[in-house]
N, C-alpha and C positions, 0 to 999 in steps of 0.2 A: 434457553443454549440461543444465540438467533438465527433466524434463518439468512442472512445478508449473507451475499455471495463475495468472497475475499478475491477468486481467482483472474480476476483482471490487473490485481496487483502485483499476482508470479506470473503473469506476462511480461505484467514491464520489466521485471526484475529479470527475467530471461529473455527477454527484449536487447537489454541490456548488455550481458553476460553476453549473446550472439555477439554484439557491436563487439565488443573487448573483444574480443577471440578471434572474427571476422580480421578485424587491424591491424589486431598484432600483428596476424599470419600475413597480409598484406605489404607490413610496411617491415617488416624486421628479416623476413623469408627463413634462410637456413636457419639461422637462429629457432626458431621455432621447431626443428624438426626434436627435441629433445619434450615439448611439448607434445609433440602430437604422439609420440613415444608412448608418453606417459598418459593419454585419451585413452589411446585406443587399445595400449596392451597391460595396460596396472588398473585390474580390474577392480581396486579396493579404493576404499574413498578416507582420504587419509585427515582428516576436520578434526575441531577440537568437537568434545563432546562428552557428557557427563550421566549415565545410566540408557549409553544409548540414544539418549536426547542429543540433537542440536540444534541451539535456542541463537535463533537472529534476528535482530530488530529489523524495522522498515520503516523508513521515516520521511514522508512525503511532503516537499513543498513546492509553494507556488512556481517558485524560482522569477529568471525573466526580470520582466518590470509591472512584478504585483507589490500592492502598499507589503510590509512586513515580507520582505520575498524568504526568508528562513527561516518563517514560524514556518513550524509543521501543525498542516491538516489533516496530518493522516500520521494516524502511530499505531503502529502491528507488531507481538509480539509473536514470530512464530515457532512454533519447538517441534522438530521434525526428528521423527526416529522411523530410522531407514530401515530397522531390522521388520515391525509390522506393517511399514507401507502406513502411517499414519500421520498427520500434519493436523493441529492446533493452531488457530489464528485466536491472538485473545489481539480485540481493539482498544484499545483506550482512547476516550474522547478529550478534542483540544483545550476543554474547561477545567479537567481539573484541577481544582487546587493544591498547591504544593508547599505545602507547610517551610521548608527549609530555606525556600530562593525567597518564598511570598509573593509567586506569581504563578500564574497556570502552566499547566505541562509543553503548551505548546509552546514554550517560550528558552526554553533548557538550550534545546540547539543554537536559538540563536545567541543567546548568553556566551554560552560552552569556545562557541565561534569567533566572537567579540574578545573573547581576552584574549586567547590563541589561535591558531593555526591547529586545528584540529584538536580543540577542546569542545568544539561542539558534540560530535560523539561521544568521547569519553565522561562529559557531565549528560548527557541523558543515556547513553549507560547506565550510571552510576542510580539514577532517579528511577526508568525502569524498573531495577532490580531491585531497590528498596520496597517497590511498589508492588511488586508481583512474589520477590523472594526467592527468585532465578535468576542464577546469574545468565549474563550475554555475551554469548560466543562471536557471534558477528555482528558489525549493523550495519545497515548500507543507507544513503540515503541519497533520496535517489527526485528530480522533481520531470513534471511530464514536460516542460518547456522544451527539455535535450529531446522524448520523444518528436515532438514537432520540429525542430530544428532540426533532428537526421534525415525526417522522412522528406520537405523538402529542400533538404542538400542533394540529393541522390535522385531530386528534379518529380518529385512522388510517386506513389505506387498503381500500379493497374488492378484492381478488384473488381472479382467478377460479382455482382450481386445477386443473392440468389430470389429474394423472392422482395416486393417492396413492400418494407414497416416503416411504423410510426413511434416516439414514443415520445410520452409529451412530460415524463416525468425526470427529464436530464438534466444536473443539478449546472448552477450558473459556476463559477469558481468565483471566491469570493463576497459570495451571498449566503455562505452556508449559516449562519446567524440574522438572515436580515428578519426584522417582525413585521413586514411585511402589513403598518401600517397597524397591529395591536401594541396591546398596552404588555409591559413588564410582565405585571398583574396577571396575567392568562394566559401565560407561556407553560403551569402543571397544566390548566383545562385545556390548553390545546393538546397537551401530550396524548389524550384519549380520542382526539378527530381520526375521522376512520384511515383517512389517508395524512401521509406530509403536504401532500400538492392543495389538500384541499384547504389546511390548517394554512402552509406560506405557499402560496404560488408562484408570488415574485422569486422564489431560490428557485425556480424551475424552467427550462426551456423547450419549445420543443424540437423534435428531429425530425427527420423526414428522408428516406433512404431509397430510393426508387431502382427499381428489376432494373439492372444492366451493367453490361462490364462500363468503368468511369475509372477514371484516371484523377485519385486523390488526395488532396497534398496531405502535409503534417496533421494540423485540424482536424478535418474530418476524416483523414484515417484513425486518432484518437477517438470523437465520435463515436466513430464506426464500429471501435474493442469495449468502449466504455459502457456503452448501449448496454443498462440492464433489464428496462422494464415496458419495453416492446412491447405492442400491443400481439394475441397470436402466437403462432409459431418460435418468433423471432427471441419468445420473452425467455425462451425457456435457454436453461445451464446449458446443453448441448451445440443448439443454435447457437449460443456467443463465444465458445469455446473455438466452433469450426473456423469464423468472423477471425479471430486471434491468429487462429493457425495461418488463417488466408494473409495476414499480413505480414506475419511473421516472414513465412514463404517467398510473398511479393516483393518486402524489405534483402532480404539472402537474395535473390533473382539479380534486385537490381546492382549488389551493390559490386556480387558476380559478372558480370556483364562487362564485357571486354572496355567500353564507354568508361564504365568509369574507374574499374582497379587500375585499367591506364592510362587512369591521370594521378600522377600522386601527389598533387595540390587539392582536389579533392578530398585524399587518401587521408592526408595530414588534418583537412577541416574537418573531417569527422570524427576521426581520434580527439581534435580541441574539442568538441563538442562533445563527446563522450566524457571524456575525463569531467570536462567541468559543469554537466549536473552529475555526476557521483561523488558521493561522499563512502568514501568506508574503508576498514582495515580489514579488509580478504587481497591476500599478499598474492603477487601473481604467481609464487608457489600453486597455490591453491585452487587457481581459476579452471584446470585440469580435474579438480575431485567435485567443484559445484554442476560443472557443468557436466559432469557423470552422477551427480544425485537430484538434479534436475529432473536428468532421461528415467533416472530411476522413481522418482516420486507424477513421476506424468499421471498415472492413475491411480496416486494413492487418495487414501480416504478423512477430509480435510470437513471439519468439524470447527463452527465457528462460534467465540466465547464474548459475547462483546458487555462492557462492565458497565452501565447503566444506573436508568433512573427506573426499571422496566416500565411495562407496561397494562395498563390500569384496565385497560377494554379487553386484553387479550390474557387478564390474573396472571401476568409475569411478574414476580417480585424483582426489585431492583438492589444492586448494592452500592447505590449512589441516591444522596439527593439535594434539592438548590437549594442551599440557606437564602435566608433573606439578603439582601443586597445588605453590607454595611463598610464601615472602616477598616475592619479587623482584611478583607476582601480588597481590598483600594476603588473598593464602590465596584466591584464589579459582576455582573452575572456570574457564575461560576459551582460547581459541582463538589462537594466532599464525600469524602464513606457515610455510607448513613449509622455507621458505630461510630460517627466522630470526624473533625478534622485530623486528620493526620494517621488517624486508624488504618492501616490497613490488610493488618488480621487476617479478616473475615474476605475479603480478595484474594488472599495468598491462598488459603484453603480451597477457596471454591476453585483456582487457578490450575494447583494440583491437580485437585477431584478432573480437572476436562483432561490433562493432559496423560492420567496416569488407566482414569477408565473410560471417562465420556461420559456425556447423557447425563450429565447432573443438574439439579435442580437446586436454585435457590427459597430458602424456604421464610417463611413472614417474619419478620421482626416483633420479638417478646415486648411486649403494653408494660411499663412497670405501673 
């Protein structure tokens, strides 16, 4: 089980839903009365689910002017149980090879969307379901570019930074797979390095925040909430959650200010940004249910499961391997299940165990 924290993604989802709700209220006015009636007086969460589990697929793309704007940099399957207040997050690597499409998994959304509008989520859901052996109830494709644009549109947000802190391991977008001068043959050896920063320094940048009240633009606000390797107290989950709460409150306050809410042009611009930044099969009539779900699960127990090659130094087994570069994989660096290309049985068993009981371990594969 990975200790990587995925709460920033839950924060982004909450931020997007907040923006959707606020814009809907501001633009449609009296027509939102049924929405608020459902939100405040209907305490049921009427969403698709099976065995009390609501399965949501979260896809993250670079968007904007990034190379391959529709390639999914982040793929997270969230299985939510409102009854037990548990959330299981399964993270899948973008380099996982899919035999059916003869490409990496991160291409699925882009390929589906290229064939027809809305096809991205359909193809991504089908592939994820086949890998994990679980149905996907809802999907949400979001991008950080939309977050940045939304904050910039409102003129930035005022944040009181409580402590000066530094993060020397903040990931640089687009450099997730940079070799930093290393030979591809060294990758397996480098995976055992004491830290990713030590092995691949070119993938990261140094963030610094001073203790003071400051006006943050979209990019700075995103760095503020995404930072998870800060030195000292700001590197804790609690501190990061506090930062995220501050940003949501500051954004909400800015939108509800008379200067903004009385400006129809900016309201419609925000609506356009939100609409362009998400692709989802969540219906308008289900928004209130998701708002209640987020509220109910805000203190949920979150367990993270990462499908990866394992950690030799940490003596943790993985479910994937990195096969030799060959024509079978279009001469790309890829990952496949350790049981064989396209054999997802072991992954499905592990994910099912994590969702049902948690704290599941991966056994060492028997050598023939």
